[in-house]
C-alpha positions, 0 to 999 in steps of 0.5 A: 973184345977177344976171340978164343977157340971161335968163342966171342968174349966181352970184357968190361972195357969192351962194353964201355967201348961199345956203349961209346960207339953207340952212344946216340942209340943208347941216349935216344933209347933211355930218353924215349923209354923214360919219356914214355914213363913220364907220360904214363905217370901223368895220364894214369888214373889217379887213386886216393886212399881214405882211412877210418880208425876203429877201436876194439871194445874191451867188452861186448855182447859176446863177453857174457862168460867174463862174468865167471871171473867174479862169482863169490865162492867160485873164484878159482873156477871163475878165474880159469873159466873167464880166462879160457872163455873170454872172447875179447882176444878174438874180437879183432879177428871177428871184425876182420872176418866181417870186413872181408865177408861176401855179404858186406862186400856185396852190400857195399858194391850195390850201395855205391854201384861199383860195377859201373865204377869198375867198368864191368860187363853185367852180361857176364855170368860171374861178373859179381865175383870179379867185382868182389875181387877188385873190391877186396883189393881196394879194401885193406885193414891194418892192426897197429900195436895200439889196439886199433884197426885201420880200415883203408879204402882206395878209389878214383874218387876221394869223396867216394873212398871216404864214404865207403870207409865210413859205410863199411864201419857202420855196417860192421857195427850193425853186423857185429851187433846182430851176431852179439844179439844172436849169441846172447839169445842162444845163451839166454835160452840155454840159461833159461832152462838151467835157471828153471831147473836149479830153482826147482832143485833149490826149492826141493832142497829147502823142503828136504832140510825142513822135513828132516829137521822136523822129523828128527828135531835137529836145529844145528851141527857141530863146528866140525860138521859145518866146516866139512859141509861148507868145504864139500858144498864149495867143491861141489858148486865149483864142480857143477859150475865148471860142468855148466861152463863146459856145456856153454863152451861146447856151444862156441868151441870145438872139442879140440880147442885148448879152452875145452881141454882146460875146463875138462882138466879143471873138472878132473881136479875138482873131482879128485878133491871131492873124493879126497874130502869124502873119504880121507881125513886131512886135518883136525877141522875137516872130517870125512863125510863117510866117517860121520854118524849115519843121522849126521851124515844124512843131515850133512848131505841135505845141508850140503845139497842146499848150499850147492843149489843156493850157490848155483842159483846165484851163479846162474841168476847173474849169468841169466840176467846178463844174457837177457840184458845183452839180448835186449840192448841195441847200443853201438859196439864198433867205436870209430875213433877217427872217421874217414875224410876225403883225401887231398893227396893221391895214393897212386900213381907215384910218379917219381918212383915210376920215372926213376925206376923206369930210367934205371931199367932203361939204362940196363936195357940199353946196355943189354941191347948194345951187347946183343947187337955187338954179339951178333955182329961179332958172330956174323963176322967170325963165321963160326959154328954159332953163326951157322946155328943162328942161320938155321934158327932163323930159317926154322922160325921164318920157313 
């Protein structure tokens, strides 16, 4: 310890000397604080964690749009529509949202009487909000790379922790099935109207072709006209199916979603191809419809419209049946890979970590206390300006 210009300075050797000088104080301080930490770790409330492992299904009642990937004659549209609209990628987020939802939280709180467990005063106006905060802290979810969801519940009672984890998994399945059924019902109602309209259009198209054939005594077309009609009908069917997919997507997504922009881009490209086929000759096999004879053109348009309606009818029929099936089914969706069992080992308090951490902190605190004691003593002995300031501070505080 040295003084220069009335400023007290301590070096490392001075610190060691001070600790050696007050070694009994230092040892007693460390022993007392560490002993208190040991006592706390022994009497602190024990808590246990129970974990249930859930599997995220590859398909669910919300995946009706995946059918778009397998439509004959619509493979291009189907691949794009299926990849954009498939909700499987969001199933995990839906699970997590349900687990953290207020409705599920209140249900679990009432089921296990958690206000009593958490020792909350029911007379408080907002006591349920406080219970929810504590409950959410005790419920954790983890998403490993293996595609599962680990649902962990912490509680002072190991049996109750396991029961709560399994109950949450059960309620998760119920809520998710209700959401799936509601979505399927909305899709079924939407498709029901489209199904009836397309069926009526198909009947009218069939009648128009039949009337035209009878009136003009036409039974077949040239190979060129057939190829042109088939290509035009396929493009038109893809365009109408894409527009139908966009209408269905609007029921689920907002207008700025990438999925919506992808469908709008596809509709734009199909429209360009349709206009090209209508007005430009790109091969010897296909002839522009606008260059065909008037009578053949009218017949070609009628046949094309019939093919479009047939393709759309098959497309919507399968979607409609899938929606009806999803609405009617009541099978479990959430797959529990491992049920939660009552844990035998506590999750907290971690006694060794608590004691070791407090022991290290008590050593640092002991050094700091000894330094302060010696520092104030040195200032007092030196009677410098700093001492006068300490006296003034003392007078201000206690006056």
